[in-house]
C-alpha positions in Angstrom: -20.3 1.8 -5.6 -24.3 1.1 -4.3 -26.0 4.2 -5.1 -29.2 3.0 -3.4 -27.8 2.4 -0.2 -26.8 6.1 -0.5 -30.4 6.9 -1.7 -32.1 4.7 0.7 -30.7 6.4 4.0 -28.5 3.3 4.7 -26.0 6.4 4.3 -27.7 8.6 6.8 -26.0 12.0 7.6 -24.1 12.3 11.1 -22.9 15.4 12.9 -19.6 15.6 14.3 -20.2 15.0 18.6 -17.1 15.2 19.4 -13.7 17.5 19.3 -15.8 20.0 16.2 -15.1 23.2 18.6 -11.6 22.7 19.5 -9.3 24.9 17.5 -5.9 23.4 19.0 -3.9 20.7 17.6 -2.5 17.8 19.3 1.0 16.6 19.4 0.5 14.0 17.3 -1.9 15.7 15.1 -1.0 17.4 11.7 1.4 19.5 12.6 3.1 17.6 15.2 3.3 15.1 12.9 3.5 16.8 9.5 5.5 20.6 10.6 4.0 23.3 10.6 5.3 24.5 6.7 3.4 21.3 6.1 0.5 22.6 8.1 1.1 26.3 6.2 1.1 24.8 2.6 4.0 22.1 2.3 1.4 19.4 0.9 0.1 21.5 -1.8 -0.3 25.0 -1.9 0.9 27.9 0.2 -1.4 30.0 2.2 -1.3 33.8 2.7 -1.6 35.4 6.1 -5.5 36.0 4.7 -6.1 32.2 3.7 -6.0 32.6 0.2 -3.8 29.9 -1.4 -0.5 31.7 -2.9 1.0 28.5 -5.1 2.1 25.4 -5.5 4.6 23.8 -3.0 3.7 19.7 -2.7 6.5 17.5 -4.2 6.7 16.9 -7.8 7.1 13.3 -9.6 10.0 11.6 -8.4 10.5 13.6 -5.2 9.0 11.7 -2.0 5.6 12.4 -0.1 5.9 14.7 3.0 7.3 12.9 6.1 5.3 13.0 9.4 6.6 13.8 12.9 9.7 11.9 13.6 9.7 8.5 16.2 11.5 9.8 19.3 13.3 6.3 19.7 15.0 5.9 23.3 18.3 3.7 23.3 19.1 2.1 26.6 22.8 -0.4 26.8 21.2 -3.0 30.3 23.9 -4.8 31.6 25.9 -6.0 34.9 29.6 -6.6 35.9 30.3 -9.5 37.4 33.1 -9.8 40.1 35.2 -13.1 40.6 33.9 -15.3 43.1 36.4 -18.2 44.7 34.9 -21.8 44.5 31.4 -20.8 43.4 29.4 -19.8 40.4 29.6 -16.4 39.7 29.9 -15.6 36.3 26.7 -15.1 34.3 26.8 -15.8 30.4 27.4 -12.5 28.4 30.5 -11.0 26.2 30.2 -7.8 28.3 32.6 -8.3 31.2 34.7 -5.3 31.7 34.4 -1.4 31.7 36.3 -1.4 28.4 34.0 -3.9 27.0 31.1 -1.5 27.8 32.7 1.6 26.8 33.3 -0.3 23.1 29.9 -1.8 22.8 28.1 1.6 23.5 30.2 3.3 20.3 29.5 -0.1 18.4 25.6 0.4 19.4 25.4 4.1 18.4 27.1 3.3 14.9 24.8 1.2 14.8 22.0 3.3 15.2 23.4 6.1 13.3 23.3 3.4 10.0 19.6 2.6 10.7 18.7 6.3 10.8 20.3 6.6 7.6 18.6 3.6 6.3 14.8 4.6 7.3 13.1 6.1 4.9 11.4 7.9 7.6 12.4 10.2 10.0 14.1 8.8 13.5 14.9 10.9 16.5 17.3 8.9 18.2 17.6 10.1 21.9 20.8 10.1 23.9 22.0 6.2 24.8 21.5 5.8 28.3 23.0 3.2 31.2 20.9 0.7 33.0 22.7 -0.8 36.2 20.1 -1.0 38.6 16.0 -0.3 39.0 16.0 3.2 39.3 17.5 3.7 36.3 15.3 0.8 34.5 12.7 3.5 35.9 13.7 6.7 34.8 14.4 5.2 30.8 10.7 3.8 31.4 9.6 7.7 32.2 11.4 8.5 28.8 9.2 11.0 26.5 9.8 8.7 23.6 7.6 6.9 21.0 10.1 3.8 21.6 12.2 2.3 24.0 15.2 -0.2 22.5 16.4 -1.8 25.2 19.9 -3.8 24.6 19.4 -6.9 27.1 23.5 -7.4 27.4 23.3 -9.2 31.1 21.3 -7.6 34.2 18.0 -9.1 35.2 14.1 -9.6 35.0 13.0 -7.0 37.4 15.4 -4.5 35.4 13.5 -5.9 32.3 10.4 -5.9 33.8 10.7 -1.9 35.3 11.6 -0.9 31.8 8.5 -2.7 29.9 6.3 -1.1 32.8 6.8 2.1 31.5 4.3 3.9 29.2 6.0 3.3 25.5 6.5 -0.1 23.8 9.8 -1.9 24.3 11.4 -3.4 21.3 14.5 -5.7 23.0 17.5 -6.3 21.2 20.0 -9.1 21.7 23.3 -10.2 19.9 23.9 -13.5 18.7 26.6 -13.6 16.5 26.6 -9.5 15.6 28.7 -8.4 18.5 29.4 -9.4 22.3 26.9 -12.4 22.9 24.4 -11.5 24.9 22.7 -13.2 28.4 19.5 -12.4 27.4 19.7 -14.1 24.2 19.6 -17.1 26.6 16.8 -16.0 28.8 14.4 -13.3 27.0 11.6 -16.2 26.5 11.9 -17.9 29.6 12.5 -14.9 32.1 10.6 -12.3 30.7 8.0 -13.3 28.3 7.2 -16.0 30.6 8.6 -14.8 33.8 9.9 -18.3 34.8 7.1 -20.4 33.9 5.9 -22.4 30.6 3.3 -19.7 29.4 3.2 -16.6 28.3 3.1 -14.4 31.0 3.4 -10.8 29.8 1.0 -8.4 29.5 1.8 -6.0 26.0 5.0 -8.1 25.0 5.3 -10.8 23.1 7.9 -12.8 20.8 7.3 -9.3 18.1 9.5 -7.4 20.6 12.6 -9.6 20.6 15.2 -8.9 17.8 18.1 -10.7 17.4 21.4 -9.2 15.4 19.2 -8.1 12.2 18.1 -4.3 12.1 16.5 -4.9 9.2 13.7 -6.4 11.7 14.0 -3.6 14.3 13.6 -1.1 10.8 10.0 -2.6 9.9 9.0 -2.4 13.5 9.9 0.8 13.4 8.2 1.6 10.6 5.3 0.7 12.6 5.4 2.4 15.5 5.6 5.6 13.2 3.2 4.8 11.4 1.4 4.4 14.6 2.4 7.9 15.6 1.2 9.8 13.2 -1.9 8.1 12.7 -2.7 8.4 16.0 -4.5 11.9 16.7 -5.4 12.9 13.3 -7.6 15.8 12.9 -10.3 15.1 9.9 -12.3 17.7 7.9 -15.6 16.2 7.5 -17.6 18.4 4.9 -21.2 17.8 5.2 -20.5 15.6 9.0 -20.0 12.2 9.6 -20.9 10.4 6.9 -20.7 6.6 6.9 -21.6 4.2 4.2 -23.3 1.7 6.5 -25.1 2.4 9.6 -22.2 0.5 12.2 -20.0 2.5 10.9 -22.3 5.8 11.3 -23.0 4.2 15.1 -19.5 3.2 15.9 -16.8 4.8 14.4 -17.0 8.5 16.1 -16.3 6.6 19.6 -13.6 4.3 17.8 -12.3 6.9 16.2 -11.8 9.4 19.2 -11.2 6.8 22.1 -8.9 4.5 20.6 -7.1 6.7 17.7 -7.6 10.0 19.6 -9.0 11.4 16.3 -10.5 15.0 16.6 -13.0 16.0 13.6 -13.9 19.3 12.6 -17.3 19.1 10.6 -18.5 21.7 8.3 -21.7 22.1 6.8 -22.1 21.7 3.1 -23.5 25.4 2.8 -20.1 26.8 4.9 -18.0 25.3 2.4 -20.4 26.7 -0.7 -19.6 30.2 0.6 -15.8 29.7 0.5 -15.9 28.1 -2.5 -17.9 30.9 -4.1 -15.0 33.9 -2.5 -12.8 31.6 -4.2 -14.4 31.8 -7.1 -14.4 35.3 -7.1 -10.8 35.4 -6.3 -8.7 35.8 -10.4 -5.7 34.6 -8.7 -7.1 31.7 -7.5 -8.9 30.8 -10.6 -6.1 31.8 -12.5 -3.6 29.3 -10.8 -6.4 26.6 -10.8 -6.5 27.2 -14.2 -2.3 26.5 -14.7 -2.9 23.8 -12.6 -5.3 22.1 -14.6 -3.3 23.1 -18.1 0.0 21.8 -16.4 -1.7 18.3 -15.5 -3.2 17.7 -18.8 0.2 18.6 -20.7 1.3 15.3 -18.7 2.3 12.9 -21.3 1.2 9.6 -19.3 -2.5 11.4 -19.0 -5.6 12.0 -21.4 -8.2 14.1 -21.0 -11.9 12.1 -21.7 -14.4 14.6 -20.3 -14.7 18.7 -20.0 -11.4 20.5 -19.0 -13.5 23.5 -16.6 -14.3 20.1 -14.2 -10.8 19.8 -14.0 -10.2 23.1 -13.0 -13.3 23.0 -10.7 -11.6 20.3 -8.9 -8.4 22.2 -8.4 -10.0 25.1 -7.3 -12.1 23.2 -4.8 -9.0 21.6 -3.6 -7.4 25.2 -2.8 -10.6 25.7 -0.4 -10.2 22.3 1.2 -6.2 23.0 1.9 -7.0 26.8 3.2 -9.5 25.1 5.6 -7.1 22.5 6.4 -4.6 25.0 7.0 -7.2 26.8 9.3 -8.0 24.2 11.5 -4.6 21.7 11.4 -6.0 19.0 9.8 -4.4 16.2 7.4 -7.2 14.3 6.3 -11.0 15.4 5.0 -14.1 13.9 2.8 -17.3 14.9 1.3 -20.0 13.3 3.9 -22.4 13.3 0.7 -19.8 13.0 -2.0 -22.5 11.3 -4.7 -25.1 13.0 -3.9 -26.8 16.3 -5.9 -25.7 18.6 -3.5 -22.2 18.2 -3.7 -21.6 17.5 -7.2 -24.1 21.0 -8.0 -21.8 22.7 -5.6 -18.6 21.7 -7.0 -20.0 21.6 -10.5 -18.4 18.3 -10.7 -18.1 15.4 -8.2 -15.3 15.6 -6.0 -13.8 12.4 -7.3 -10.5 14.1 -8.8 -10.5 16.8 -6.1 -9.7 13.8 -3.4 -7.2 12.4 -6.6 -5.3 15.4 -6.1 -5.0 15.4 -2.5 -4.1 11.9 -2.1 -0.8 12.8 -4.5 -0.1 16.2 -2.2 0.2 13.4 0.7 -3.3 14.4 2.7 -5.3 11.6 3.4 -8.6 11.9 1.5 -11.2 9.8 1.1 -15.1 9.2 -0.5 -17.2 9.9 2.3 -16.7 10.7 5.4 -16.6 7.4 7.0 -14.6 6.3 9.5 -14.1 2.6 9.0 -12.2 3.0 6.1 -10.3 6.2 7.5 -8.7 4.7 10.3 -7.0 2.1 8.2 -6.3 4.5 5.1 -4.4 6.9 7.1 -2.6 4.4 9.0 -1.4 2.5 5.7 -0.6 5.8 4.0 2.2 6.8 7.5 3.2 3.4 7.3 4.1 2.9 3.9 4.9 6.6 3.0 2.6 6.1 0.3 -1.6 6.9 -0.8 -3.7 3.9 -0.6 -6.7 3.8 -2.8 -10.0 3.3 -1.0 -12.0 0.9 -3.0 -15.1 -1.1 -3.3 -14.8 -4.7 -3.2 -16.4 -7.3 -5.2 -17.1 -11.3 -4.3 -13.7 -12.9 -4.0 -13.4 -16.1 -6.6 -11.1 -18.6 -8.1 -7.9 -16.7 -5.8 -9.0 -13.5 -7.3 -10.1 -10.1 -6.1 -11.8 -7.5 -7.5 -11.4 -3.5 -6.7 -13.1 -0.4 -8.2 -13.4 3.2 -7.1 -13.7 6.4 -9.1 -11.3 8.5 -6.5 -7.7 7.1 -7.1 -4.2 8.8 -6.4 -1.6 7.9 -9.0 1.6 8.3 -7.0 0.8 4.5 -5.4 4.5 4.4 -5.5 4.9 7.7 -3.5 7.0 9.0 -6.0 6.0 8.8 -9.8 2.8 9.3 -11.4 0.7 6.2 -12.9 -0.4 6.6 -16.7 -4.4 7.8 -16.3 -7.5 9.3 -18.2 -9.6 11.9 -16.4 -12.8 11.2 -17.4 -16.1 11.5 -16.1 -17.7 9.8 -12.7 -19.1 6.7 -13.5 -22.5 7.0 -11.3 -23.4 10.5 -12.5 -21.4 9.9 -15.6 -20.6 14.0 -14.7 -17.4 15.9 -14.1 -14.3 14.7 -13.4 -12.7 11.7 -11.9 -9.4 9.5 -12.6 -9.1 6.2 -14.3 -5.4 5.3 -13.5 -3.7 2.2 -15.0 -2.4 0.1 -12.4 1.2 -1.4 -12.5 0.5 -5.1 -13.4 2.9 -7.7 -11.6 2.5 -4.9 -8.4 2.6 -6.2 -4.9 0.0 -4.6 -3.3 -1.9 -4.7 0.5 -5.3 -5.1 1.0 -7.1 -4.5 4.2 -10.8 -4.7 4.3 -11.6 -2.9 8.0 -15.5 -4.4 8.9 -18.2 -1.8 9.1 -17.7 -1.4 13.3 -14.6 -0.5 13.2 -13.4 -3.8 15.7 -11.6 -5.7 13.0 -10.0 -5.7 10.0 -8.6 -8.1 7.5 -6.0 -8.1 4.9 -3.9 -10.2 2.5 -0.7 -9.7 0.5 -1.9 -9.7 -3.5 -0.6 -8.9 -6.9 -2.1 -6.9 -9.7 -2.9 -8.9 -12.6 -4.8 -6.6 -14.8 -6.4 -3.1 -14.9 -9.8 -3.9 -16.2 -12.5 -1.1 -17.8 -15.5 -3.2 -16.2 -18.7 -1.0 -16.3 -18.0 0.2 -12.7 -16.3 2.6 -10.8 -12.9 4.0 -13.3 -10.2 2.6 -11.3 -10.1 -1.0 -11.1 -8.0 -3.4 -10.1 -7.9 -7.3 -10.3 -5.8 -8.5 -7.3 -4.2 -12.1 -7.4 -4.5 -13.4 -3.7 -1.5 -14.6 -2.0 -3.0 -16.8 0.8 -6.1 -18.3 1.2 -8.4 -16.9 -0.8 -11.3 -19.6 0.3 -11.4 -18.7 4.0 -11.7 -14.9 2.8 -14.7 -15.6 1.0 -16.1 -17.0 3.8 -15.6 -15.1 6.8 -15.6 -11.3 4.7 -16.5 -8.6 6.6 -17.1 -5.0 5.6 -17.1 -3.5 2.0 -14.9 -0.7 1.2 -11.2 -1.5 0.7 -8.0 0.1 1.5 -4.9 -0.6 -1.1 -1.6 0.3 -0.9 1.3 -0.9 -2.9 3.4 -2.6 -1.4 4.0 -5.4 1.4 3.1 -3.9 5.3 1.5 -6.8 6.1 3.7 -7.1 9.0 3.9 -3.3 10.2 0.2 -3.0 10.0 -0.3 -6.1 12.3 2.6 -4.7 14.8 0.8 -1.3 15.0 -2.7 -2.4 15.7 -1.4 -5.3 18.4 0.4 -2.3 19.8 -3.0 -0.1 19.8 -5.3 -2.7 21.2 -8.7 -2.9 20.2 -8.8 -3.7 17.1 -8.7 -7.8 15.7 -6.0 -8.4 13.0 -6.6 -11.0 10.7 -4.5 -12.1 8.4 -5.0 -14.2 4.8 -0.7 -14.3 4.1 2.0 -15.4 5.2 4.1 -12.8 7.2 7.2 -14.9 7.8 
């Protein structure tokens, strides 16, 4: 982390200038995304009617992180039954020829969707399957309150598809080649729909990625992308100390992008207000006792080593309890400390907030150094797509196919369930308090996203962790072998902070950004 830029004013303070005063929670916000149970304690500690923490409620080792709001899926079967005519061409392609064929296909689709819902590791809400025979029915489907429409395009004509695609919800077209009765639109989806009878793409908001042939695995990753996007949009952020980006472009552009493109709401409180809440917590013997118990349980874990003073761990749990109280009150699911490296915050918490943020991400929140929207936006989306915490970190100069990253606020539940080995030690820059050095798994595939500072472009690649080194730098470190065109990356790289998640989610991130619009996606690895 560039200490000098934090001191010389590059990371200047910023007050929330939008959405700070409303206490309501949007449909796609925290309560809508995680449910009321999570808002009151499903992600960490339960909160009493007086706003006091009452005990841990987060998932334990081996258990998944809390889920978001279910993705609402509207399936629809589009078909047209032909009537025989003499001495003329009357029959189109397709295996649905009778009402009996249609009945059998409806049963097949329902069975397939039941299996798809069971296979998904994220919640899906399948709305009742509807039929489309004419344009009025197509428009009715298009107006459905759903996050996505899955159109089974057995037969029927272009005006029906166009009517469905014109709705607010994105459309995924499913066509059969070998998985069931042959579909007419296996022949004509590219020509009649995407090219509208011409030679060049002619549809706004849809392309070849929105067509799935036979394979429900291909359907699943697209739905996973839309689930992540649905839960990322409308995020409510608790900015402790206001919005403080790590760069001037993010400070200037970030709020507008977050509000207008992602629908974010920002709840900003001052450091003095947080300090008052923390002092109240320190006077609460039950809260202090619980923080001490949580610290003891953490340090008794076989794969955790303490290399700093125990009181800093207790202080981190106590600060986290206050953060959870405030998030429960405001409906926020994301938080950060604006001046996380500054004297005021470190003195207030009697530790840098590094371990606080690590623990919060392991509980299912999204919590990052600074309140920098440039890395918050991708981090939140990636958490929901992957159902795993993300590691926000500093990037270094790519060379020889290697990319090094480091930071002191590192989650341990990188696979979404189990805790990686870690040492609890001082924050590197201040050499004070508690931070987490995680021993990342060698050979682990990761998705790397480098957002630019203006919040308008994300650069990404797939990589493999080859080492978890211990350079004199931020405590948690990865050496990543780049699977892709690293020479082009080093020439074109923008931004600074980077978000990393275990697993390969390049397709999902790119698909979600295409549906969102407004952010350029530059990928350096193959996604085939």
